[in-house]
N, C-alpha and C positions, 0 to 999 in steps of 0.2 A: 116878232109874227112867231104863234105859236109852231114848234114842233112834235107834230102829232104819230108819228112812227118810229119805231126803233131804228129802222136803217139811217132816217135824215138826222137823228141826232146826234149818230156816231160822225157821220159827213163833216158835220159844224165843228167838230172837234180837229186842231191841225195835228197830222200828221207825228211829228214830233213828240205830243202830248201822248196822242194814241199809242206811241213806242213805249214812253215811259209806264203807261198804266199798263201795259202787258208784261212790263219787265219787273213792278210791282206784285203785278199776279202771281207773277214767278218765285219771288221771294218769299212773299206768305205761303205760297203751297210748301218749299221748302220747311219754314218755321214751323206751318202747320203739325209737320210729322213731327218734329223735335218737343212739341210740348206735352209734359206730362199730364196725361188724362186726370188723375188724381189730384192734379193743383190746380194752378192759376183760377180758380172759381169755374172751373168749367161745368158747362153742362150736358147732360145727355144728347140735347136738341142741337149741338152744336155743329156737327157734321164736318171736322176738320178735313174729309175727304176732298171737299168742294170750296174749302176759304179760298186756294189762288183763284178759280175759278172765278169768284163774287169781286174777290180782290180787284180784280182786271176791270172794273166798273167803277172802280172809286172817284175816280175824277168826270165822272157822266155828267156831273153839272158844269162841266166848263164847256159843256155844247151852248149854253146859255150867256157865255161872256163871250164879247165880242173875238174873233179870231186875230184883229190886230192888236190886242190887248196882250194875248197870249204869246203872241211872237213877235211883241215889242222888243227891240236893240238895245235899248237904253231903261233905267231907273223907271218904274212907274210913278205918276203923279198920286196922292192922297187918294182921290176922286176915282182913279183905274185901281188902287191897288181895293177898296171898297167892294169894287164890281167883282174883282178875285174873290174876294174874302164872303161873297154872296154864294160861290161855286156849291157847298152843300146843303142850303137851303134851295136853291135851283133844283139839285137830286132829288129833294126829299119832296118837292113840288112834284117835280115829273113823276118821279114812281109812285105817289101817291094815288094819282091818273091814270098809270098805265099799269094793265095789265099783261106782264111778260111771260112768253110762251115757253115759262120752266117752272119746275113743282117750286112749294111755298117753300119750304124749306132753303132753297138757294134764294127764293125770291127776298126772303127778312136778313138772309147773308149781304146780299146785296145793298139793300136799302141800310143796313148798319154800317158797310165800312162806307159806303157813299156819302152819306149825313154825319156821321160822327169821328170820320178819321181825322180833323185836324181838332179834336177836344183834346186840352191836356189835362195828364197826371193830378197836378198841383190846381187844377180848375182854372185856370186863366186860359184856357183855349176858346175856339168858337166851334158852331155859331150859338152854343145854350150853356157854355161854361160849366158842362160836365166836370164831376172829379173823378180819380179812380179808381171805382167799380160799378160807379155810374155809368160807366164806358163801357159798349158793348165789348167783348172780349176781340171778336175781329178786327173792331177797330184799334183796340190798342195794341195789335200786331202789326196792321196796315200802316200804320202812324209812322211805328221805328222803319219799315221795309220803304216807307213814303221818302222819309227824309234822309235815310240811305243813299238811293237812286239819281232824288235829287241832288244830295252832295257830292257822287261821282259821275254824275255827268254834267258834259259843258252846260249851261243858260245862256241866255244872252246878255245877261250883265253879271253873270259871275262865272269864273273857271272851275272845273273839275277838281275836284281834290282826290287822294289815293283812296284806297281800299283804308290802309292803316289811319288816316288824319278819318275819313268817316266813322271809323270804329270808336277811335278816340273821342271822335264827338258824341255819338250816341252816348258814352260810357260815363261824360261829363253831364249830358241832360238825362241823366237817370234818374228818378224819384221827382224831378221835376217835370219835361217835359214827356217823359215816357214812363209806362209802369217800369218800376225796377227790373223786377224780376223779366219781364219778357227782352228788356233791353240787354241784361246779363247775360239772359241766355243764348242773343244773337251775337253777344262779343264771344261768349263762351265757344259757340261752333263758327267762329268768324272766318275760319278754313272752310268749312262747308259753304257757306255765303258766297265766299268770294269764290269756289269752285262753278257754283250753279253760276253766279254772275258770267265769270268767263267763256264757261261751254254754252251760254245762252246769249252770247254778245249780240249776234245778228240772228238768232234761230227766229225769233219771232215775226221777225221783218220780211225772212222767208217763207214762216209760214202761213202769213193772216195777209195775204193782198187782197183778200174782201173783207173790209170792216163792217160786215153786219152782225150787228147784234146776236142773232139767233145764230147764223152760222160757228160766228164766235164761242158761243155759249155751247152751243154740241159739239162742237169740234175740241173746246178747249179742255172741257169735261173729259171728253174721251183720253184724252192726250197726258192730264194733270193727274189722272186714274193708271196709265199704262206705264209713268216715267217715275220710278222710284230712287232714290238717293242712296247708292249702296256705299258709300264712301265713309262714314262718319267713323266708324274705327280706326280706319287709316291719319285720317286726316287729324285726331287726336294725339296719335304716339307724337312724343316729344315736345309736345304746347305745355305751356307751362302759365298757369294764371299770374303776371307780377303783381306783387302786394308792396305797399312801401307799411315798413316799420319803424318810425325815428327816422334815423337817418340811411337806412338799407334798404336794400330790394329783395324780396324775397319770390321763391319761384313755388308755387304748389302744379302738382302734376294734374291738368286739368280733368283728367279723367276720375278723381276722387272730389270733384268738386261738383254740387250736386243743385246749387243757387247762392246765391249773392245778394243780403237784404240790405237796407239801410238801418242803422241804428234801431232798435224799439227799447221797449219798458223788457229791464230782465228782473225776473223773480229770485231776490237773495235767499240763499239757503244757510244755517248761521254755521258756524263751525268747518269751515272751507278753506283750503290754502285761498291765500291773497290771490292770486290766478285767477282762479274760478269764482266768474261770475255770478253764477245761478242757471237758471233756466230760461227759455223762453218758450210761449205756445206757437207753434208755426201750421197754423191750420189741423191742429189736433193732434201733431204730432210734437212732442215733450223733447225739447233739445238742451242741452247742458252747452254753455257758453264760459271760455275760457279766453281771457285778457294775453292774445300773445305779444303785446307790448310789455308788460309786465312777467310774463313766461321765459324772455329772451334777456330779465334785466337791464329790461330798458326802464325810460319814467314814465309812468303812464302818462299821457296825455290826457285832454279834456278832448269830449267828442265834439266834430264840424259836422258839415255838412258832407266831406267825402268820406268821414268815415263808417266802414260796413261791418258785416258779421260774412264770414265766408263758411258756407255750411258746407263740410264735408265726411264723407263715409268711407271708412274702415271695413276690414271682416269684422270688428269687433264692436264698431261703436259709430256712431253721428254725431257730431262735435261743431257747434258755430264757434269760430275763430275771427275775433275782431282784430283789427288791422286800422292801421289809421288810412290806406287809403288802397283802393283796386286802380291798378295803374292800366294792364292791356292783358292779351293773351298773346304770348308770341313761341317762337317756334327756337330750338336749343339743341343742335344739333350734336349727337355723342361725342363727336370730336371736339368739340368748344365747352366740354365737361372736365374740370378737374377733380380729383378726391379731395376732401379735403384733411389740412393737413393734422396727425394723429397727436404730436405733443402737445403742440400750441393751445388747442381747442378741449381738452379734455374732456370733461362728462357733455359740454354741449355738440360735439361730433355726432351724438347718438339721434341729435334733430336734423343736423343735414347731410342728404347724399351725397351733394356733390356740389361744388362750387363753375358756374358757367358763365360764360363769355356772351353776351349781344351787344353790339355795336361799341365795343370799348366799357361796358357797365359787368361789374360783378354783381351777379348774381346768386345768392344765395338758396341752395335747392333742397326745400324741405323734406321730410321722409316720413309721411302723413302716419304710415305704420308704427312709428316708434315716436311720436310727439308726447307718448304720455308711457309711465312704465305699465306696467300689469296691476300694480297696484292704485295708480292714479285713475287707471282705466275703469276701475271696479267700483270707486268712485264716484265715479260720472255716471256711470249706468244707474249705481244705486240712488244720484240724485235725481234721475229722470223719473226711475219706478214710484221715487220717495213722492214726487211731485206728482205725479198723475194720481196714487193713493188719496191726499189731498185733497185734489180738485173731487173725491167722488165721495167724501165727507160730507 
């Protein structure tokens, strides 16, 4: 039976699924405020302020999937999975035929979120097998938030994972299932995400007792515009991006980290120190790249799917640091940090701010401001300028 009104569409979706849609909308709203507007291939028409409102309706296609399947307590059969996998297509058909009572910008965002949020960065998603930046930005953000919420809430066939476990899983799938930049942005601000989740755990259930699409959109848009998260600076204090270099675990103050990207082609420049690999062009920014494995006198390993470039910004320089693996973001309290031993470490003490202890693990906390001497910093800066001049010729 066709569903021909917005009210009736939402009435077909089980309440647990509606609450999931609303939680995802809140997470997307939080993420949208963190996206640097000049990056992530954003367009002027992206309208970040209503991303969360649009993402509320990412699973609207589930109105056309039998509720008995969505609420089934055991694992689905192959045929049942096929019906669930069709929900983005059902959403597309419905939205193509329905004139929602909202402006065109919001309508387009609802469409992109609902139709494309199960596409994958590696092109192995559904329904159309889109890859990388073929997938609309709001859908790439929704995909991460959708997966996180699904993992952290009880499902009929799976137990809820902790916030920490879900963040690890998102990190593992960065560059495969998820846009790596969006995934690492999520991980970098995981404390803010967790705060948003905890402070609004029952929020939507209390606010939205009437699941009318029109009332949701109008009321939800006003609430989203009013609620501004102002805790970002506080949640970054004392948090470190943990990276593996060789057999050691290193911590980088998250406030220095601007982004984390998978390994890509590095343009080599002649007559540079062994650990300076060259430069990369990061969406028009020329970034010198240094291999921390060589820098710390460890044996340089071949790059794997886990090898990353961590881009850090200091007062004088932006640099890409090659590490073997990004592990997670963790809070390390000041009382759990000891100064490095002065005699045994020699010159290496310059790199290390302290030794952290996290769950019994030793974490060497890097001093991003002193990773390079003044002379090395000038060399790196000259590489950046030199490569730009070469590109202009």
